[in-house]
C-alpha positions as CSV (number, residue, x, y, z in Angstrom):
1,M,0.1,0.0,-0.3
2,Y,1.5,3.3,-1.2
3,R,0.9,6.5,1.4
4,I,0.7,9.8,0.0
5,K,0.7,12.7,2.1
6,T,-1.4,15.9,1.0
7,L,0.0,19.2,2.4
8,N,-2.5,21.4,0.7
9,S,-6.1,21.3,-0.5
10,I,-6.1,19.2,-3.8
11,A,-8.9,19.0,-6.1
12,A,-10.9,15.9,-5.5
13,V,-10.9,15.1,-9.4
14,G,-7.0,14.5,-9.1
15,L,-7.0,12.6,-5.5
16,N,-9.9,10.3,-7.0
17,N,-7.0,9.0,-9.3
18,F,-5.5,7.0,-6.5
19,D,-7.1,3.4,-6.3
20,K,-8.0,2.9,-2.6
21,S,-6.9,-0.4,-3.1
22,K,-3.4,0.6,-3.4
23,Y,-3.2,4.1,-1.9
24,T,-3.9,5.5,1.4
25,V,-4.0,9.4,0.9
26,S,-4.2,11.8,3.7
27,D,-3.0,14.8,5.0
28,E,-2.2,12.9,8.2
29,V,-0.1,10.0,6.5
30,E,3.2,9.5,8.2
31,N,6.5,8.4,6.5
32,P,4.8,9.0,3.0
33,H,5.9,7.5,-0.5
34,A,4.9,10.6,-2.1
35,I,3.9,14.0,-1.2
36,L,1.1,16.1,-3.2
37,V,1.3,19.8,-2.6
38,R,0.6,23.1,-3.9
39,S,1.9,26.2,-2.1
40,A,3.2,24.7,1.4
41,N,6.9,25.4,2.1
42,L,9.1,22.3,2.3
43,H,12.4,24.0,3.0
44,G,13.6,22.4,6.0
45,Y,10.9,19.7,5.7
46,E,12.3,16.6,7.2
47,W,12.1,13.9,4.5
48,G,11.0,10.3,5.8
49,P,13.0,7.2,4.4
50,D,10.5,6.1,2.5
51,L,9.9,9.2,0.3
52,L,10.3,8.8,-3.5
53,C,8.6,11.7,-5.1
54,I,7.2,14.8,-4.5
55,A,4.4,16.5,-6.9
56,R,3.9,20.2,-7.0
57,A,0.6,20.9,-8.5
58,G,1.6,23.9,-10.5
59,A,3.9,25.2,-12.5
60,G,6.5,26.5,-9.8
61,T,8.8,25.0,-7.4
62,N,10.6,27.5,-5.6
63,N,8.6,26.2,-2.4
64,I,10.5,22.8,-2.5
65,P,14.2,22.5,-2.0
66,V,14.8,20.5,-5.6
67,D,18.4,20.4,-5.3
68,E,18.6,18.7,-2.0
69,C,15.7,16.1,-3.2
70,G,17.9,15.1,-6.2
71,E,20.7,14.4,-3.9
72,K,18.4,11.9,-1.7
73,G,16.9,10.5,-4.6
74,I,13.7,12.2,-4.8
75,V,12.0,13.1,-7.8
76,V,10.4,16.6,-7.9
77,F,7.4,16.8,-10.4
78,N,5.7,19.8,-11.4
79,T,2.4,20.3,-13.9
80,P,3.6,22.5,-16.9
81,G,0.7,23.5,-19.1
82,A,-1.9,22.6,-16.5
83,N,-2.9,26.2,-15.7
84,A,-1.8,27.6,-18.9
85,E,-5.5,28.4,-20.3
86,A,-5.8,30.5,-17.1
87,V,-2.9,32.4,-16.8
88,K,-3.5,33.4,-20.5
89,E,-6.6,34.5,-20.0
90,L,-5.3,36.8,-16.8
91,V,-2.6,38.2,-19.2
92,L,-5.0,39.0,-21.6
93,C,-7.3,41.0,-19.0
94,A,-4.1,42.4,-17.7
95,L,-3.2,43.9,-21.0
96,L,-6.4,45.8,-21.3
97,L,-6.1,46.9,-17.6
98,S,-2.8,48.4,-18.4
99,S,-4.1,50.0,-21.5
100,R,-7.5,51.8,-20.0
101,D,-7.8,53.1,-16.6
102,I,-10.8,50.9,-16.3
103,I,-9.7,50.3,-12.6
104,G,-9.4,54.0,-11.5
105,G,-12.6,54.6,-13.8
106,I,-14.7,52.6,-11.7
107,D,-13.2,53.3,-8.5
108,W,-14.1,57.0,-9.2
109,V,-17.9,56.4,-10.7
110,R,-18.3,54.8,-7.2
111,S,-17.0,57.7,-5.7
112,I,-19.7,59.9,-7.4
113,A,-22.6,57.7,-6.8
114,S,-24.3,60.1,-4.2
115,K,-24.4,62.6,-6.7
116,G,-27.6,61.3,-7.7
117,D,-28.8,62.6,-11.2
118,E,-26.0,64.5,-11.7
119,V,-23.9,61.2,-11.8
120,P,-24.4,60.9,-16.0
121,A,-23.4,64.6,-16.8
122,L,-20.5,64.0,-14.3
123,V,-19.7,60.7,-16.2
124,E,-19.4,62.4,-19.5
125,K,-17.1,65.5,-18.2
126,G,-14.7,63.2,-16.5
127,K,-14.3,60.0,-18.4
128,A,-11.4,61.6,-20.6
129,S,-9.2,61.1,-17.2
130,Y,-9.7,57.4,-17.6
131,A,-8.9,56.9,-21.4
132,G,-6.1,54.9,-22.7
133,P,-4.9,53.2,-25.9
134,E,-6.1,50.2,-27.8
135,I,-4.2,47.4,-27.9
136,Y,-4.7,46.8,-31.6
137,G,-1.7,47.4,-33.9
138,K,0.7,47.6,-30.8
139,T,3.7,45.5,-30.0
140,L,3.8,42.8,-27.7
141,G,7.1,41.2,-26.7
142,V,6.2,37.6,-24.8
143,I,9.5,36.4,-22.8
144,G,9.4,32.9,-22.4
145,L,7.4,30.4,-24.9
146,G,6.3,27.5,-23.0
147,A,3.1,26.7,-22.6
148,I,1.6,29.8,-21.5
149,G,3.8,32.2,-23.5
150,A,2.8,30.3,-26.7
151,K,-0.9,30.7,-26.0
152,I,-0.4,34.6,-25.2
153,A,1.7,34.9,-28.4
154,H,-1.3,33.2,-30.5
155,D,-4.1,35.2,-29.0
156,A,-2.1,38.5,-29.0
157,A,-1.5,38.2,-32.6
158,A,-5.2,37.0,-33.2
159,L,-6.3,40.3,-31.6
160,G,-4.1,42.4,-34.0
161,M,-1.1,42.8,-32.3
162,T,2.5,42.7,-33.7
163,V,4.5,40.0,-31.5
164,Y,8.0,39.5,-30.8
165,G,9.0,36.0,-28.8
166,H,12.1,35.3,-26.9
167,D,13.0,32.1,-25.4
168,P,16.5,30.6,-25.7
169,Y,15.8,27.3,-24.2
170,L,12.6,26.8,-26.5
171,S,11.8,22.9,-27.1
172,V,11.1,21.4,-30.4
173,D,7.2,20.5,-29.1
174,A,6.8,24.3,-27.8
175,A,8.1,25.6,-31.2
176,W,5.4,23.7,-32.8
177,R,2.8,25.7,-31.0
178,I,4.4,29.0,-31.9
179,P,2.4,30.9,-35.0
180,S,4.2,31.6,-37.8
181,N,3.7,35.2,-37.6
182,I,5.7,35.6,-34.4
183,I,8.7,37.5,-34.6
184,N,11.7,35.7,-33.4
185,A,13.4,37.8,-31.2
186,K,17.0,36.0,-30.6
187,E,18.3,38.4,-28.0
188,I,15.9,39.6,-25.4
189,E,17.1,43.4,-26.2
190,A,15.1,43.2,-29.1
191,I,12.0,43.3,-26.8
192,W,13.4,45.7,-24.6
193,K,13.6,48.2,-27.3
194,N,10.7,47.6,-29.8
195,C,7.7,46.6,-27.6
196,D,4.8,48.6,-26.2
197,Y,4.1,46.0,-24.1
198,I,6.3,42.9,-22.3
199,T,4.7,39.8,-20.6
200,I,7.3,37.9,-19.0
201,H,6.7,33.9,-18.3
202,V,9.9,32.3,-17.3
203,P,10.8,30.2,-14.4
204,Y,12.7,32.0,-11.2
205,T,16.5,31.4,-11.3
206,E,19.7,32.6,-10.7
207,S,19.9,33.9,-14.2
208,T,16.5,35.4,-14.4
209,H,16.7,37.3,-10.9
210,H,15.6,40.9,-11.2
211,M,15.9,40.5,-14.9
212,I,13.8,43.5,-15.1
213,N,15.8,46.1,-14.0
214,E,17.1,49.6,-14.2
215,C,19.7,48.6,-16.9
216,S,16.5,46.7,-18.8
217,L,13.9,49.4,-18.2
218,A,16.5,52.2,-19.8
219,M,16.6,50.1,-23.1
220,M,12.5,50.2,-23.3
221,K,10.5,52.9,-24.8
222,N,9.0,55.6,-23.0
223,G,5.6,54.3,-21.8
224,V,6.1,50.6,-21.9
225,R,3.6,48.6,-20.2
226,I,4.7,45.6,-18.3
227,I,3.3,42.3,-17.1
228,N,4.6,40.1,-14.4
229,L,2.5,37.1,-14.0
230,A,5.2,34.5,-13.6
231,R,7.3,35.2,-10.3
232,A,7.4,38.1,-8.3
233,E,11.5,38.0,-8.0
234,L,11.9,38.5,-11.6
235,V,11.4,42.2,-11.5
236,N,13.2,44.7,-9.2
237,D,10.6,46.8,-7.4
238,D,12.3,49.8,-6.4
239,D,13.9,50.2,-10.2
240,M,10.2,49.8,-11.4
241,I,8.6,52.3,-9.1
242,A,11.4,54.5,-10.0
243,A,10.7,54.2,-14.0
244,L,7.0,54.2,-13.3
245,S,7.7,57.8,-11.2
246,S,9.8,59.1,-14.4
247,G,7.0,58.0,-16.8
248,K,9.2,55.4,-18.6
249,V,6.9,52.8,-17.6
250,A,3.1,53.7,-18.2
251,R,1.6,51.0,-16.1
252,Y,2.9,47.8,-14.2
253,V,0.6,44.5,-13.7
254,T,1.9,42.1,-10.9
255,D,0.3,39.1,-9.6
256,F,2.7,39.3,-6.6
257,P,1.6,42.3,-4.2
258,N,3.9,43.0,-1.3
259,A,4.3,46.1,1.1
260,K,6.1,48.3,-1.8
261,T,3.3,47.3,-4.7
262,A,0.4,46.9,-3.0
263,N,-0.7,50.4,-3.4
264,C,1.9,52.2,-5.6
265,P,0.5,54.6,-8.1
266,K,0.5,53.3,-11.8
267,I,0.8,49.3,-10.3
268,I,-2.4,47.0,-10.8
269,A,-1.6,44.5,-8.0
270,I,-3.7,41.4,-8.5
271,P,-4.2,39.0,-5.5
272,H,-2.2,36.1,-7.2
273,L,-5.2,34.8,-9.4
274,G,-2.9,33.7,-12.4
275,A,-3.9,29.9,-12.0
276,S,-7.0,30.5,-9.9
277,T,-9.7,28.9,-11.7
278,P,-11.6,25.6,-10.8
279,E,-10.2,24.5,-13.9
280,S,-7.1,25.4,-13.5
281,E,-6.7,23.6,-10.0
282,D,-8.4,20.4,-11.5
283,N,-6.1,20.2,-14.4
284,C,-3.0,20.4,-11.8
285,A,-4.2,18.0,-9.5
286,V,-5.0,15.3,-12.0
287,M,-1.3,15.8,-13.9
288,A,0.2,15.6,-10.6
289,A,-1.8,12.4,-9.1
290,M,-0.8,10.6,-12.5
291,E,2.8,11.6,-12.4
292,I,3.0,10.1,-9.0
293,I,1.1,7.0,-10.0
294,D,3.2,6.4,-13.2
295,Y,6.3,6.8,-11.2
296,L,5.5,4.7,-7.8
297,E,4.0,2.0,-10.2
298,N,5.9,1.9,-13.3
299,G,8.9,3.9,-12.4
300,N,8.2,6.2,-15.4
301,I,9.0,9.8,-14.8
302,T,7.4,12.9,-16.7
303,N,7.7,16.6,-15.9
304,S,10.3,16.4,-13.4
305,V,12.6,19.5,-12.5
306,N,15.1,17.6,-11.4
307,M,15.1,14.3,-13.2
308,P,15.6,13.9,-16.8
309,P,12.6,12.0,-18.3
310,A,12.5,8.3,-18.9
311,T,9.5,5.8,-19.9
312,L,9.5,2.4,-20.9
313,A,6.4,0.1,-21.5
314,R,5.9,-2.6,-18.8
315,S,6.6,-6.1,-20.1
316,G,5.6,-8.1,-17.1
317,D,9.1,-8.3,-15.9
318,P,10.5,-7.2,-12.6
319,R,11.7,-3.6,-12.9
320,I,14.8,-2.1,-11.3
321,C,14.7,2.0,-11.1
322,V,18.1,3.8,-10.4
323,I,19.0,7.2,-9.8
324,H,22.6,7.7,-10.2
325,K,25.2,10.8,-11.1
326,N,25.2,11.6,-14.5
327,I,29.0,10.3,-15.1
328,P,31.1,8.4,-17.2
329,D,30.8,4.4,-17.2
330,M,27.7,4.2,-14.9
331,I,25.5,2.1,-17.4
332,S,28.0,-0.5,-17.7
333,K,28.7,-0.7,-13.8
334,I,25.1,-1.1,-13.3
335,T,24.5,-3.4,-16.1
336,G,27.3,-5.1,-14.8
337,A,26.3,-6.0,-11.7
338,V,23.2,-7.3,-12.9
339,S,24.7,-9.6,-15.6
340,A,27.0,-10.8,-12.8
341,M,24.3,-12.5,-11.2
342,G,23.6,-14.3,-14.2
343,I,20.5,-12.3,-14.9
344,N,19.2,-11.4,-18.2
345,I,18.1,-7.8,-18.7
346,E,15.1,-8.0,-21.2
347,N,14.6,-4.2,-21.9
348,M,16.1,-0.9,-20.4
349,V,16.5,3.0,-20.9
350,N,18.8,5.3,-19.7
351,S,18.3,9.0,-19.5
352,G,20.6,11.9,-18.7
353,S,21.3,15.2,-20.0
354,K,24.6,17.4,-20.7
355,G,24.8,19.8,-17.7
356,R,22.4,17.7,-15.4
357,P,24.1,15.9,-12.1
358,L,21.7,13.2,-12.6
359,A,20.5,10.5,-14.7
360,Y,18.0,7.8,-14.3
361,T,18.1,4.6,-15.6
362,I,15.2,1.8,-15.7
363,I,16.2,-2.0,-16.3
364,D,13.3,-4.9,-16.9
365,V,14.6,-8.4,-15.8
366,Q,13.9,-11.8,-15.9
367,E,13.9,-12.3,-12.2
368,L,15.1,-10.8,-9.3
369,G,18.3,-12.4,-7.9
370,P,19.1,-12.2,-3.9
371,G,20.7,-9.1,-3.1
372,L,20.7,-7.6,-6.7
373,E,19.6,-4.4,-5.2
374,D,22.3,-4.4,-2.7
375,K,25.1,-5.1,-5.4
376,I,23.7,-2.3,-7.4
377,K,23.4,0.3,-4.8
378,A,27.3,-0.6,-4.0
379,V,28.4,0.9,-7.3
380,D,30.0,4.3,-6.5
381,G,27.7,7.2,-7.9
382,V,24.2,5.5,-7.6
383,I,22.2,7.5,-5.4
384,R,18.9,5.5,-5.2
385,V,17.6,1.7,-6.1
386,R,14.2,0.9,-6.2
387,T,12.4,-2.7,-7.5
388,I,8.8,-3.0,-8.9
389,R,7.7,-6.2,-9.1
């Protein structure tokens, strides 16, 4: 019986995927085999010896110590694309809110509600204060062309915008989702210099920390409008506030309010609503649950942020799953430990990529000899071994 611990409220449509005859799922489970989490902070969390994987029902994994998990052989999954529609729709909303002072106008109308029959005339007299440009014919820069960015690029182009896209790590699958009329900005400076609107959709890493700052802002058009529904740390708040004060930036929309931005003029601070739709929460919960199930039952890895992807169809044979360092000669040592016991390898797959510290190997064998798992564990560089029958 596999034990699954939930650390947040997870949509029932996701939890229903766990077969009750195989899984115990609860927020009170001790020493779990898997953790299903949304926003709970796992930094400093004490891992039990049986923990095999963590699935984050969402795209970002900043609440999880990803590298530490990898060192312990704990696979960390996320759910890329599951909330893409929800975030895309909020970005389209943000484009309009940043262009026309709809929020300010609504607040003003409420402030004159007590004027009774004078309201219509006051509205006609005061409405010019809340006017703003159309997005049609303007230029949008989309930084990050993954599941979310590709959708935004497509829909913005359909709304009549000229769209620049920048993503140095664009995958082949993602490239197929990009409309042919999107301008490929090979250098990010092309976004800074040419776009009337900029929206960012990249993960938060050391290289993306404060990517919008005094220097990048200085390259932008005067009156640029910027949208950040990705991560708070991508934007230097002090530099942004200074750019808003000078008029360099006309509006800034952020989904991550803080003490500096919550009530700042020209900042539209949304209370982290990017993925807050029932459909998105359902999609994320289902994807996270299925990633856990496939890994626990089959050893397959899909959408991991600290392990390479690896899938192998089940043949009915016992399966050995090995997490190991991505260094030379590991495969021969692992398979050598199997063959030394006179056991035949029926099928296998190894996955690792340049620059990543960890690799993963799945081996289907005819039988499990006594002590086979221990022999593989003894190979220098092996981090974790698991047998699935």
